[in-house]
C-alpha atoms as a printed R data frame, in Angstrom:
    type eleno elety resid chain resno       x       y      z
1   ATOM     1    CA   MET     A     1  -7.535 -11.866 30.921
2   ATOM     2    CA   ALA     A     2 -10.437 -10.556 29.683
3   ATOM     3    CA   ASN     A     3 -11.373  -7.070 30.109
4   ATOM     4    CA   CYS     A     4 -13.383  -6.350 33.161
5   ATOM     5    CA   LYS     A     5 -13.981  -2.663 32.056
6   ATOM     6    CA   LEU     A     6 -16.639  -4.153 29.381
7   ATOM     7    CA   GLN     A     7 -20.053  -4.577 30.298
8   ATOM     8    CA   LEU     A     8 -21.785  -7.383 31.583
9   ATOM     9    CA   GLU     A     9 -23.707  -8.003 27.892
10  ATOM    10    CA   THR     A    10 -20.438  -7.721 26.019
11  ATOM    11    CA   ARG     A    11 -18.546 -10.324 28.478
12  ATOM    12    CA   LEU     A    12 -21.068 -12.851 27.755
13  ATOM    13    CA   ILE     A    13 -19.955 -13.146 24.567
14  ATOM    14    CA   HIS     A    14 -16.142 -11.659 24.764
15  ATOM    15    CA   ASN     A    15 -14.065 -13.497 27.902
16  ATOM    16    CA   ASN     A    16 -10.981 -15.598 28.420
17  ATOM    17    CA   HIS     A    17 -12.852 -18.572 26.650
18  ATOM    18    CA   SER     A    18 -14.221 -16.400 23.292
19  ATOM    19    CA   VAL     A    19 -10.856 -17.802 20.947
20  ATOM    20    CA   ASP     A    20  -9.374 -21.249 21.044
21  ATOM    21    CA   PRO     A    21  -5.595 -20.175 21.443
22  ATOM    22    CA   GLY     A    22  -4.443 -23.362 19.901
23  ATOM    23    CA   THR     A    23  -6.645 -22.774 16.807
24  ATOM    24    CA   GLY     A    24  -8.356 -19.233 17.039
25  ATOM    25    CA   ALA     A    25 -12.180 -21.001 17.219
26  ATOM    26    CA   VAL     A    26 -14.462 -19.054 18.376
27  ATOM    27    CA   SER     A    27 -16.418 -21.324 20.021
28  ATOM    28    CA   VAL     A    28 -14.907 -23.834 23.079
29  ATOM    29    CA   PRO     A    29 -13.470 -27.182 21.930
30  ATOM    30    CA   ILE     A    30 -15.495 -30.139 23.435
31  ATOM    31    CA   HIS     A    31 -12.794 -32.232 25.083
32  ATOM    32    CA   HIS     A    32 -14.440 -35.789 24.866
33  ATOM    33    CA   ALA     A    33 -11.717 -37.027 27.177
34  ATOM    34    CA   SER     A    34 -11.953 -39.117 30.345
35  ATOM    35    CA   THR     A    35  -8.154 -39.134 31.290
36  ATOM    36    CA   PHE     A    36  -4.875 -37.393 30.331
37  ATOM    37    CA   HIS     A    37  -1.262 -38.403 29.593
38  ATOM    38    CA   GLN     A    38   1.251 -37.071 31.716
39  ATOM    39    CA   ALA     A    39   4.631 -37.002 30.352
40  ATOM    40    CA   ASP     A    40   6.348 -36.916 33.633
41  ATOM    41    CA   VAL     A    41   6.169 -39.668 36.385
42  ATOM    42    CA   ASP     A    42   6.624 -37.078 39.646
43  ATOM    43    CA   ALA     A    43   5.116 -34.076 37.750
44  ATOM    44    CA   PHE     A    44   1.605 -34.305 36.685
45  ATOM    45    CA   GLY     A    45   0.005 -31.856 34.296
46  ATOM    46    CA   LYS     A    46  -3.015 -29.309 34.806
47  ATOM    47    CA   TYR     A    47  -5.857 -32.385 33.533
48  ATOM    48    CA   ASP     A    48  -5.090 -35.721 35.082
49  ATOM    49    CA   TYR     A    49  -9.166 -37.427 35.260
50  ATOM    50    CA   ALA     A    50 -12.028 -35.816 34.026
51  ATOM    51    CA   ARG     A    51 -13.862 -35.707 37.594
52  ATOM    52    CA   SER     A    52 -11.027 -33.530 38.507
53  ATOM    53    CA   GLY     A    53 -10.887 -30.989 35.363
54  ATOM    54    CA   ASN     A    54 -11.811 -30.779 31.909
55  ATOM    55    CA   PRO     A    55 -10.892 -27.514 29.742
56  ATOM    56    CA   THR     A    56 -14.582 -27.505 28.499
57  ATOM    57    CA   ARG     A    57 -15.959 -27.592 32.168
58  ATOM    58    CA   GLU     A    58 -13.312 -25.215 33.178
59  ATOM    59    CA   ALA     A    59 -14.083 -22.836 30.420
60  ATOM    60    CA   LEU     A    60 -17.629 -22.556 31.601
61  ATOM    61    CA   GLU     A    61 -16.557 -22.728 35.411
62  ATOM    62    CA   ASP     A    62 -13.829 -19.846 34.814
63  ATOM    63    CA   THR     A    63 -16.960 -17.815 32.696
64  ATOM    64    CA   ILE     A    64 -19.546 -17.748 35.309
65  ATOM    65    CA   ALA     A    65 -16.954 -16.874 38.035
66  ATOM    66    CA   GLN     A    66 -16.057 -13.995 36.265
67  ATOM    67    CA   LEU     A    67 -19.835 -12.743 35.498
68  ATOM    68    CA   GLU     A    68 -20.439 -13.315 39.224
69  ATOM    69    CA   GLY     A    69 -17.502 -11.770 40.211
70  ATOM    70    CA   GLY     A    70 -16.299 -14.503 42.085
71  ATOM    71    CA   THR     A    71 -12.852 -16.199 42.592
72  ATOM    72    CA   ARG     A    72 -13.877 -19.333 41.259
73  ATOM    73    CA   GLY     A    73 -16.623 -21.130 39.751
74  ATOM    74    CA   PHE     A    74 -17.920 -24.962 39.604
75  ATOM    75    CA   ALA     A    75 -20.386 -26.936 37.173
76  ATOM    76    CA   PHE     A    76 -22.181 -29.723 38.485
77  ATOM    77    CA   SER     A    77 -24.543 -32.285 36.786
78  ATOM    78    CA   SER     A    78 -27.837 -30.620 37.815
79  ATOM    79    CA   GLY     A    79 -29.173 -27.637 39.895
80  ATOM    80    CA   MET     A    80 -29.331 -30.012 43.230
81  ATOM    81    CA   ALA     A    81 -26.282 -31.396 42.567
82  ATOM    82    CA   ALA     A    82 -25.048 -28.032 43.089
83  ATOM    83    CA   ILE     A    83 -27.401 -27.171 46.458
84  ATOM    84    CA   SER     A    84 -26.345 -30.526 47.738
85  ATOM    85    CA   THR     A    85 -23.137 -30.268 47.416
86  ATOM    86    CA   VAL     A    86 -22.624 -26.602 48.708
87  ATOM    87    CA   PHE     A    87 -24.501 -28.136 51.631
88  ATOM    88    CA   LEU     A    88 -22.087 -30.760 52.326
89  ATOM    89    CA   LEU     A    89 -20.161 -27.775 53.545
90  ATOM    90    CA   LEU     A    90 -22.031 -28.236 56.785
91  ATOM    91    CA   SER     A    91 -21.131 -31.000 59.264
92  ATOM    92    CA   LYS     A    92 -23.086 -32.834 62.040
93  ATOM    93    CA   GLY     A    93 -24.255 -30.355 64.736
94  ATOM    94    CA   ASP     A    94 -24.736 -27.599 62.176
95  ATOM    95    CA   HIS     A    95 -27.975 -25.340 62.015
96  ATOM    96    CA   VAL     A    96 -29.156 -23.741 58.698
97  ATOM    97    CA   ILE     A    97 -31.640 -20.653 57.933
98  ATOM    98    CA   VAL     A    98 -33.493 -21.228 55.110
99  ATOM    99    CA   SER     A    99 -35.943 -19.137 53.197
100 ATOM   100    CA   GLU     A   100 -39.305 -21.125 54.032
101 ATOM   101    CA   ASP     A   101 -40.933 -21.285 49.940
102 ATOM   102    CA   VAL     A   102 -37.656 -22.616 49.060
103 ATOM   103    CA   TYR     A   103 -37.766 -24.700 45.587
104 ATOM   104    CA   GLY     A   104 -38.998 -28.151 46.784
105 ATOM   105    CA   GLY     A   105 -36.320 -30.244 46.230
106 ATOM   106    CA   THR     A   106 -34.033 -28.017 48.460
107 ATOM   107    CA   PHE     A   107 -36.636 -28.830 50.954
108 ATOM   108    CA   ARG     A   108 -36.230 -31.994 50.325
109 ATOM   109    CA   VAL     A   109 -32.520 -32.260 50.498
110 ATOM   110    CA   LEU     A   110 -32.719 -30.508 53.913
111 ATOM   111    CA   THR     A   111 -35.868 -32.580 55.642
112 ATOM   112    CA   GLU     A   112 -35.125 -36.060 53.975
113 ATOM   113    CA   VAL     A   113 -31.396 -36.480 53.606
114 ATOM   114    CA   LEU     A   114 -28.839 -34.175 55.520
115 ATOM   115    CA   SER     A   115 -31.491 -34.315 58.670
116 ATOM   116    CA   ARG     A   116 -30.196 -37.877 58.426
117 ATOM   117    CA   PHE     A   117 -26.648 -36.758 59.156
118 ATOM   118    CA   GLY     A   118 -27.489 -34.228 61.686
119 ATOM   119    CA   ILE     A   119 -27.696 -31.388 60.274
120 ATOM   120    CA   GLU     A   120 -30.606 -29.224 61.321
121 ATOM   121    CA   HIS     A   121 -32.365 -26.224 59.535
122 ATOM   122    CA   SER     A   122 -35.353 -24.013 60.314
123 ATOM   123    CA   PHE     A   123 -37.850 -22.270 57.472
124 ATOM   124    CA   VAL     A   124 -37.908 -18.846 57.878
125 ATOM   125    CA   ASP     A   125 -39.308 -15.583 55.927
126 ATOM   126    CA   THR     A   126 -36.083 -14.889 54.978
127 ATOM   127    CA   SER     A   127 -38.128 -10.851 53.926
128 ATOM   128    CA   ASP     A   128 -38.578 -10.312 57.332
129 ATOM   129    CA   LEU     A   129 -35.341  -9.795 58.771
130 ATOM   130    CA   LYS     A   130 -36.399 -10.271 62.140
131 ATOM   131    CA   GLN     A   131 -37.255 -13.662 61.745
132 ATOM   132    CA   ILE     A   132 -33.774 -14.647 60.384
133 ATOM   133    CA   GLU     A   133 -32.388 -12.736 63.752
134 ATOM   134    CA   GLY     A   134 -35.153 -14.736 66.031
135 ATOM   135    CA   SER     A   135 -34.123 -17.658 64.229
136 ATOM   136    CA   LEU     A   136 -30.312 -17.788 64.690
137 ATOM   137    CA   GLN     A   137 -28.512 -20.551 66.783
138 ATOM   138    CA   PRO     A   138 -25.140 -20.838 68.481
139 ATOM   139    CA   ASN     A   139 -24.504 -23.814 65.701
140 ATOM   140    CA   THR     A   140 -26.129 -21.687 62.855
141 ATOM   141    CA   LYS     A   141 -23.685 -21.615 60.079
142 ATOM   142    CA   VAL     A   142 -25.220 -20.626 56.970
143 ATOM   143    CA   ILE     A   143 -28.376 -18.362 55.912
144 ATOM   144    CA   TYR     A   144 -29.452 -19.879 52.667
145 ATOM   145    CA   VAL     A   145 -31.982 -17.752 50.730
146 ATOM   146    CA   GLU     A   146 -33.899 -17.473 47.530
147 ATOM   147    CA   THR     A   147 -34.428 -13.851 46.198
148 ATOM   148    CA   PRO     A   148 -37.042 -13.754 44.524
149 ATOM   149    CA   SER     A   149 -38.204 -16.902 45.969
150 ATOM   150    CA   ASN     A   150 -39.736 -20.093 44.551
151 ATOM   151    CA   PRO     A   151 -43.067 -19.829 44.124
152 ATOM   152    CA   LEU     A   152 -44.164 -16.643 46.032
153 ATOM   153    CA   LEU     A   153 -41.204 -14.381 44.410
154 ATOM   154    CA   LYS     A   154 -40.789 -12.782 48.012
155 ATOM   155    CA   VAL     A   155 -37.762 -10.219 48.185
156 ATOM   156    CA   SER     A   156 -35.114 -10.888 51.064
157 ATOM   157    CA   ASN     A   157 -32.693  -7.640 51.630
158 ATOM   158    CA   LEU     A   158 -29.331  -9.250 50.735
159 ATOM   159    CA   ARG     A   159 -27.220  -6.985 52.062
160 ATOM   160    CA   ALA     A   160 -28.655  -6.818 55.238
161 ATOM   161    CA   ILE     A   161 -28.977 -10.571 55.646
162 ATOM   162    CA   CYS     A   162 -25.167 -11.126 54.913
163 ATOM   163    CA   GLU     A   163 -24.070  -8.211 57.202
164 ATOM   164    CA   LEU     A   164 -26.275  -9.985 60.003
165 ATOM   165    CA   ALA     A   165 -24.705 -13.404 58.858
166 ATOM   166    CA   LYS     A   166 -20.920 -12.009 59.018
167 ATOM   167    CA   LYS     A   167 -21.974 -10.425 62.519
168 ATOM   168    CA   ASN     A   168 -23.075 -14.002 63.638
169 ATOM   169    CA   ASN     A   169 -20.086 -15.957 62.112
170 ATOM   170    CA   CYS     A   170 -22.454 -17.319 59.500
171 ATOM   171    CA   LEU     A   171 -22.171 -17.665 55.621
172 ATOM   172    CA   THR     A   172 -24.419 -16.554 52.899
173 ATOM   173    CA   PHE     A   173 -25.798 -18.868 50.280
174 ATOM   174    CA   VAL     A   174 -28.179 -17.243 47.340
175 ATOM   175    CA   ASP     A   175 -29.404 -19.165 44.803
176 ATOM   176    CA   ASN     A   176 -29.887 -16.775 41.786
177 ATOM   177    CA   THR     A   177 -31.487 -18.889 39.339
178 ATOM   178    CA   PHE     A   178 -34.491 -16.440 38.757
179 ATOM   179    CA   LEU     A   179 -32.188 -13.198 38.128
180 ATOM   180    CA   THR     A   180 -28.917 -14.900 36.661
181 ATOM   181    CA   PRO     A   181 -25.474 -12.629 36.899
182 ATOM   182    CA   ILE     A   182 -27.484 -10.172 34.422
183 ATOM   183    CA   LEU     A   183 -29.969  -9.015 36.684
184 ATOM   184    CA   GLN     A   184 -28.686  -9.742 40.431
185 ATOM   185    CA   ARG     A   185 -24.859 -10.421 41.596
186 ATOM   186    CA   PRO     A   186 -25.325 -11.519 45.347
187 ATOM   187    CA   LEU     A   187 -21.402 -11.814 45.926
188 ATOM   188    CA   GLU     A   188 -20.855  -7.927 45.419
189 ATOM   189    CA   LEU     A   189 -23.492  -7.691 48.173
190 ATOM   190    CA   GLY     A   190 -21.916  -9.791 50.570
191 ATOM   191    CA   ALA     A   191 -22.905 -13.393 49.779
192 ATOM   192    CA   ASP     A   192 -20.319 -15.842 49.995
193 ATOM   193    CA   ILE     A   193 -21.628 -18.582 47.319
194 ATOM   194    CA   VAL     A   194 -23.833 -18.450 44.487
195 ATOM   195    CA   ILE     A   195 -25.722 -21.145 43.514
196 ATOM   196    CA   HIS     A   196 -27.590 -21.679 39.806
197 ATOM   197    CA   SER     A   197 -29.867 -23.914 38.210
198 ATOM   198    CA   ALA     A   198 -27.993 -23.494 34.783
199 ATOM   199    CA   THR     A   199 -31.003 -25.475 33.491
200 ATOM   200    CA   LYS     A   200 -33.096 -22.912 33.367
201 ATOM   201    CA   PHE     A   201 -32.363 -19.222 32.141
202 ATOM   202    CA   ILE     A   202 -28.529 -19.283 31.824
203 ATOM   203    CA   ALA     A   203 -28.644 -22.771 29.234
204 ATOM   204    CA   GLY     A   204 -31.966 -20.973 27.933
205 ATOM   205    CA   HIS     A   205 -33.332 -23.807 25.926
206 ATOM   206    CA   SER     A   206 -34.860 -27.151 27.408
207 ATOM   207    CA   ASP     A   207 -31.895 -29.210 26.410
208 ATOM   208    CA   VAL     A   208 -29.773 -29.707 29.291
209 ATOM   209    CA   VAL     A   209 -29.540 -30.295 32.858
210 ATOM   210    CA   ALA     A   210 -26.926 -28.542 35.159
211 ATOM   211    CA   GLY     A   211 -25.922 -26.852 37.893
212 ATOM   212    CA   LEU     A   212 -23.555 -24.180 38.703
213 ATOM   213    CA   ALA     A   213 -21.743 -22.507 41.815
214 ATOM   214    CA   VAL     A   214 -19.352 -19.484 42.371
215 ATOM   215    CA   VAL     A   215 -17.636 -18.618 45.845
216 ATOM   216    CA   ARG     A   216 -16.340 -15.321 46.688
217 ATOM   217    CA   ASP     A   217 -13.550 -16.436 48.868
218 ATOM   218    CA   GLU     A   218 -10.484 -18.637 47.817
219 ATOM   219    CA   GLN     A   219 -10.129 -20.426 50.914
220 ATOM   220    CA   LEU     A   220 -14.045 -21.741 50.591
221 ATOM   221    CA   ALA     A   221 -13.748 -22.388 47.141
222 ATOM   222    CA   GLU     A   222 -10.938 -25.171 48.135
223 ATOM   223    CA   LYS     A   223 -13.291 -26.639 50.254
224 ATOM   224    CA   LEU     A   224 -16.071 -26.435 47.683
225 ATOM   225    CA   ALA     A   225 -13.538 -28.129 45.132
226 ATOM   226    CA   PHE     A   226 -12.313 -30.738 47.104
227 ATOM   227    CA   LEU     A   227 -15.988 -31.806 47.834
228 ATOM   228    CA   GLN     A   228 -17.073 -31.328 44.028
229 ATOM   229    CA   ASN     A   229 -13.921 -33.921 43.536
230 ATOM   230    CA   THR     A   230 -14.797 -36.158 46.041
231 ATOM   231    CA   PHE     A   231 -18.721 -36.583 45.084
232 ATOM   232    CA   GLY     A   232 -18.180 -36.752 41.587
233 ATOM   233    CA   ALA     A   233 -21.342 -34.987 40.363
234 ATOM   234    CA   VAL     A   234 -19.482 -32.657 37.932
235 ATOM   235    CA   LEU     A   235 -21.372 -31.451 34.672
236 ATOM   236    CA   GLY     A   236 -20.398 -33.175 31.070
237 ATOM   237    CA   VAL     A   237 -18.694 -31.786 28.624
238 ATOM   238    CA   GLN     A   238 -21.168 -31.540 25.940
239 ATOM   239    CA   ASP     A   239 -23.592 -30.028 28.824
240 ATOM   240    CA   SER     A   240 -20.922 -27.860 29.366
241 ATOM   241    CA   TRP     A   241 -20.359 -26.645 26.048
242 ATOM   242    CA   LEU     A   242 -24.235 -26.321 25.739
243 ATOM   243    CA   VAL     A   243 -24.570 -23.640 28.575
244 ATOM   244    CA   LEU     A   244 -21.476 -22.170 27.462
245 ATOM   245    CA   ARG     A   245 -23.410 -21.358 24.160
246 ATOM   246    CA   GLY     A   246 -26.942 -20.329 26.408
247 ATOM   247    CA   LEU     A   247 -24.501 -17.745 27.658
248 ATOM   248    CA   LYS     A   248 -24.078 -15.850 25.087
249 ATOM   249    CA   THR     A   249 -27.711 -15.036 24.294
250 ATOM   250    CA   LEU     A   250 -28.822 -14.911 27.935
251 ATOM   251    CA   HIS     A   251 -28.929 -11.228 27.980
252 ATOM   252    CA   VAL     A   252 -30.992 -10.688 25.387
253 ATOM   253    CA   ARG     A   253 -33.422 -13.462 25.881
254 ATOM   254    CA   LEU     A   254 -33.614 -12.419 29.241
255 ATOM   255    CA   LYS     A   255 -34.217  -8.568 28.377
256 ATOM   256    CA   GLN     A   256 -37.174  -9.800 25.840
257 ATOM   257    CA   SER     A   257 -38.727 -12.822 28.539
258 ATOM   258    CA   GLN     A   258 -38.842  -9.899 31.596
259 ATOM   259    CA   GLN     A   259 -40.640  -7.259 29.077
260 ATOM   260    CA   SER     A   260 -43.271  -9.626 28.499
261 ATOM   261    CA   ALA     A   261 -43.712 -11.017 31.781
262 ATOM   262    CA   GLY     A   262 -44.013  -7.391 32.898
263 ATOM   263    CA   VAL     A   263 -46.839  -6.786 30.299
264 ATOM   264    CA   LEU     A   264 -48.489 -10.042 31.464
265 ATOM   265    CA   ALA     A   265 -47.856  -9.546 35.207
266 ATOM   266    CA   TYR     A   266 -50.139  -5.940 34.838
267 ATOM   267    CA   PHE     A   267 -52.715  -7.786 32.736
268 ATOM   268    CA   PHE     A   268 -52.870 -10.510 35.235
269 ATOM   269    CA   ASP     A   269 -53.071  -7.809 38.063
270 ATOM   270    CA   ARG     A   270 -56.468  -6.250 36.367
271 ATOM   271    CA   HIS     A   271 -57.998  -9.998 35.769
272 ATOM   272    CA   PRO     A   272 -61.092 -10.478 37.828
273 ATOM   273    CA   ALA     A   273 -60.411 -14.372 37.136
274 ATOM   274    CA   VAL     A   274 -56.941 -13.831 38.868
275 ATOM   275    CA   LYS     A   275 -57.029 -13.581 42.936
276 ATOM   276    CA   GLN     A   276 -53.134 -12.553 43.517
277 ATOM   277    CA   VAL     A   277 -50.137 -11.964 41.300
278 ATOM   278    CA   TYR     A   278 -46.692 -12.757 42.788
279 ATOM   279    CA   TYR     A   279 -44.455 -10.118 40.846
280 ATOM   280    CA   PRO     A   280 -41.769  -7.892 42.137
281 ATOM   281    CA   GLY     A   281 -41.824  -5.436 39.137
282 ATOM   282    CA   LEU     A   282 -45.342  -4.328 40.160
283 ATOM   283    CA   GLU     A   283 -45.278  -1.594 42.242
284 ATOM   284    CA   ASN     A   284 -47.970  -3.103 44.666
285 ATOM   285    CA   HIS     A   285 -45.838  -6.147 45.576
286 ATOM   286    CA   GLN     A   286 -44.392  -6.376 48.872
287 ATOM   287    CA   GLY     A   287 -40.897  -6.718 48.284
288 ATOM   288    CA   HIS     A   288 -41.097  -4.048 44.924
289 ATOM   289    CA   ALA     A   289 -38.682  -1.009 46.602
290 ATOM   290    CA   ALA     A   290 -36.552  -3.755 48.672
291 ATOM   291    CA   HIS     A   291 -35.715  -6.098 45.159
292 ATOM   292    CA   PHE     A   292 -34.540  -2.784 43.095
293 ATOM   293    CA   GLN     A   293 -31.825  -1.502 45.622
294 ATOM   294    CA   GLN     A   294 -30.536  -4.919 44.962
295 ATOM   295    CA   ALA     A   295 -31.416  -6.074 41.371
296 ATOM   296    CA   SER     A   296 -31.839  -4.126 38.293
297 ATOM   297    CA   GLY     A   297 -34.637  -5.941 36.541
298 ATOM   298    CA   ALA     A   298 -37.545  -8.059 37.983
299 ATOM   299    CA   GLY     A   299 -37.020 -11.109 35.465
300 ATOM   300    CA   ALA     A   300 -39.237 -13.170 33.955
301 ATOM   301    CA   VAL     A   301 -40.546 -15.385 36.222
302 ATOM   302    CA   LEU     A   302 -44.221 -14.386 37.891
303 ATOM   303    CA   SER     A   303 -46.853 -16.516 39.939
304 ATOM   304    CA   PHE     A   304 -50.345 -15.526 40.207
305 ATOM   305    CA   ARG     A   305 -53.416 -17.194 42.160
306 ATOM   306    CA   LEU     A   306 -56.410 -18.574 40.836
307 ATOM   307    CA   ALA     A   307 -59.916 -19.452 43.114
308 ATOM   308    CA   GLY     A   308 -58.948 -23.182 43.439
309 ATOM   309    CA   GLU     A   309 -57.376 -26.288 41.501
310 ATOM   310    CA   ALA     A   310 -60.780 -26.655 39.430
311 ATOM   311    CA   GLN     A   311 -59.708 -22.930 37.737
312 ATOM   312    CA   VAL     A   312 -56.409 -24.493 36.963
313 ATOM   313    CA   LYS     A   313 -57.550 -27.366 35.433
314 ATOM   314    CA   GLN     A   314 -59.446 -25.094 33.188
315 ATOM   315    CA   LEU     A   315 -57.156 -22.461 32.582
316 ATOM   316    CA   VAL     A   316 -54.560 -25.039 31.539
317 ATOM   317    CA   GLU     A   317 -57.037 -26.890 29.338
318 ATOM   318    CA   ARG     A   318 -57.693 -23.439 27.245
319 ATOM   319    CA   LEU     A   319 -54.393 -21.998 26.938
320 ATOM   320    CA   THR     A   320 -52.818 -23.059 23.414
321 ATOM   321    CA   ILE     A   321 -49.123 -21.409 23.604
322 ATOM   322    CA   PRO     A   322 -47.352 -22.194 27.046
323 ATOM   323    CA   VAL     A   323 -46.297 -25.687 27.459
324 ATOM   324    CA   PHE     A   324 -47.444 -26.907 30.635
325 ATOM   325    CA   ALA     A   325 -44.536 -28.686 32.167
326 ATOM   326    CA   VAL     A   326 -41.631 -28.600 34.762
327 ATOM   327    CA   SER     A   327 -39.036 -26.444 35.071
328 ATOM   328    CA   LEU     A   328 -38.541 -22.079 33.772
329 ATOM   329    CA   GLY     A   329 -36.064 -20.027 31.911
330 ATOM   330    CA   ALA     A   330 -36.587 -21.159 28.558
331 ATOM   331    CA   VAL     A   331 -37.379 -19.855 24.935
332 ATOM   332    CA   GLU     A   332 -40.922 -20.956 25.551
333 ATOM   333    CA   SER     A   333 -43.174 -20.238 27.963
334 ATOM   334    CA   ILE     A   334 -43.818 -22.388 30.884
335 ATOM   335    CA   LEU     A   335 -46.737 -22.512 32.898
336 ATOM   336    CA   SER     A   336 -45.825 -24.758 36.326
337 ATOM   337    CA   TYR     A   337 -48.220 -26.106 38.708
338 ATOM   338    CA   PRO     A   338 -46.105 -25.842 42.347
339 ATOM   339    CA   ALA     A   339 -48.801 -27.621 43.897
340 ATOM   340    CA   LYS     A   340 -47.651 -30.931 41.840
341 ATOM   341    CA   MET     A   341 -44.804 -29.740 40.331
342 ATOM   342    CA   SER     A   342 -41.916 -28.232 41.552
343 ATOM   343    CA   HIS     A   343 -43.248 -28.295 45.516
344 ATOM   344    CA   ALA     A   344 -44.801 -31.732 45.205
345 ATOM   345    CA   ALA     A   345 -41.949 -33.110 47.293
346 ATOM   346    CA   MET     A   346 -43.152 -30.841 50.100
347 ATOM   347    CA   PRO     A   347 -46.263 -31.756 52.284
348 ATOM   348    CA   GLU     A   348 -49.618 -30.167 51.512
349 ATOM   349    CA   ALA     A   349 -49.881 -28.995 54.993
350 ATOM   350    CA   GLU     A   350 -46.190 -27.132 54.930
351 ATOM   351    CA   ARG     A   351 -47.311 -26.090 51.189
352 ATOM   352    CA   GLU     A   352 -50.447 -24.358 52.763
353 ATOM   353    CA   LYS     A   353 -48.724 -22.617 55.393
354 ATOM   354    CA   ARG     A   354 -46.734 -21.330 53.042
355 ATOM   355    CA   GLY     A   355 -49.457 -19.573 50.795
356 ATOM   356    CA   ILE     A   356 -48.679 -22.334 48.019
357 ATOM   357    CA   HIS     A   357 -51.892 -23.016 47.560
358 ATOM   358    CA   GLY     A   358 -54.491 -25.275 45.142
359 ATOM   359    CA   GLY     A   359 -54.958 -22.333 42.999
360 ATOM   360    CA   LEU     A   360 -51.080 -21.217 42.771
361 ATOM   361    CA   LEU     A   361 -49.666 -20.806 39.072
362 ATOM   362    CA   ARG     A   362 -46.299 -20.153 37.949
363 ATOM   363    CA   LEU     A   363 -45.458 -18.843 34.767
364 ATOM   364    CA   SER     A   364 -41.899 -17.927 33.183
365 ATOM   365    CA   VAL     A   365 -42.060 -16.021 30.235
366 ATOM   366    CA   GLY     A   366 -40.399 -17.126 26.707
367 ATOM   367    CA   LEU     A   367 -39.786 -15.310 23.454
368 ATOM   368    CA   GLU     A   368 -43.163 -15.722 22.436
369 ATOM   369    CA   ASN     A   369 -44.959 -12.513 20.409
370 ATOM   370    CA   ILE     A   370 -46.350 -10.426 23.833
371 ATOM   371    CA   ASP     A   371 -49.641  -9.960 21.743
372 ATOM   372    CA   ASP     A   372 -50.278 -13.628 21.187
373 ATOM   373    CA   LEU     A   373 -49.511 -14.209 24.464
374 ATOM   374    CA   LEU     A   374 -51.990 -11.861 25.987
375 ATOM   375    CA   ALA     A   375 -54.428 -13.091 23.108
376 ATOM   376    CA   ASP     A   376 -54.038 -16.943 24.631
377 ATOM   377    CA   PHE     A   377 -54.441 -15.339 28.225
378 ATOM   378    CA   THR     A   378 -57.583 -13.692 27.935
379 ATOM   379    CA   THR     A   379 -59.541 -16.411 25.977
380 ATOM   380    CA   ALA     A   380 -58.556 -18.564 28.401
381 ATOM   381    CA   LEU     A   381 -59.058 -16.571 31.852
382 ATOM   382    CA   ASP     A   382 -62.251 -14.617 30.302
383 ATOM   383    CA   ALA     A   383 -64.097 -17.964 30.280
384 ATOM   384    CA   ILE     A   384 -62.838 -19.132 33.625
385 ATOM   385    CA   ALA     A   385 -64.358 -15.401 35.010
386 ATOM   386    CA   GLU     A   386 -67.598 -15.673 33.180
387 ATOM   387    CA   GLY     A   387 -68.260 -19.558 33.996
388 ATOM   388    CA   ARG     A   388 -68.261 -20.874 30.945
389 ATOM   389    CA   THR     A   389 -66.994 -24.849 30.407
390 ATOM   390    CA   SER     A   390 -64.039 -26.183 28.203
391 ATOM   391    CA   ALA     A   391 -66.919 -27.496 26.375
392 ATOM   392    CA   GLU     A   392 -68.790 -24.600 25.791
393 ATOM   393    CA   ASN     A   393 -65.797 -22.789 24.642
394 ATOM   394    CA   THR     A   394 -64.089 -24.732 22.073
395 ATOM   395    CA   ASP     A   395 -64.235 -21.870 19.276
396 ATOM   396    CA   TYR     A   396 -62.008 -20.286 21.056
397 ATOM   397    CA   ARG     A   397 -59.419 -23.086 20.849
398 ATOM   398    CA   TRP     A   398 -56.906 -24.332 17.868
399 ATOM   399    CA   ASN     A   399 -54.866 -27.236 16.731
400 ATOM   400    CA   ARG     A   400 -51.001 -25.961 17.966
401 ATOM   401    CA   GLY     A   401 -49.679 -28.310 15.263
402 ATOM   402    CA   ALA     A   402 -52.017 -26.381 12.324
403 ATOM   403    CA   VAL     A   403 -50.179 -22.732 13.591
């Protein structure tokens, strides 16, 4: 067993799967096998069919379980596969409370899929414990929380929510994608299941789609294992290996990205073209104090609001460094437009009600030099503040391919 006394940063590299026991290889072997020979008719080995278990995927599942402090980990073919499968622990007639500005894919599976099977839901501002209490019903079985939430970075008090859930015989599921086990470990605060879109910071290179879940209780883990095997949305071995490789550099990537995010958040907060900044690292963020009671850092994702969609288009046209794309948590900075990307599945009226306006942008800060990022955003935002058009501002642009 790996030495649990080691610091988390060390355990990202030195863990139960650091060295292959058969060969001494310092990289987990990729087992491209769909089936496994059985030497005995009456006693099968540990592996029989790859949907049920594969050594490469198991290495990732064991590693994330150790990092999150859970009893068992599970690797899925996407973040939504992980989320959908954990929701299948519910039954017809059950009720779930969900963070109101939850990721659009989670909103979609609740409103358009699970609702057809008699699973009820209530979207609640989970940063307000009283609202959660007021939404509890006799059939409430799960409180599902994103903290910080996507895309408004609202902070929910995990310890208080978990205590409330236990008093009411509920489970607590936490999406920990934004912070990873490096910055926040919900299971240690009382959560029952923690979920990741491993596509994001954990893998970190925009080259794999994956989801992870870690369970605290062994009995609940057995139920989730049954669902994973039954529905079969498992992560392939090549992708499992890529996620394992990404984990080794997670700490240094997140540390650098978080440092740059803090600088950019401070800059946005003082720029006249920016109407509001959402980042728990800022002292004026509503959830700042609560966040740092349960997390060791603010993360590398922030959102900011311009006057409207017209200004969003101007900014995107002028910026040269961040990619304008879906997703987050990669080595490159990614600028996203929630209204038409992550939350496009949410009706406009629902988005507006939650504060996901047409001027809102989400930025995942990558590993570029912070001075380059600041210069890029300064040029683009200054032009917006001064009312210059793109045509009048061509001298500020350069050919990305020539850099």
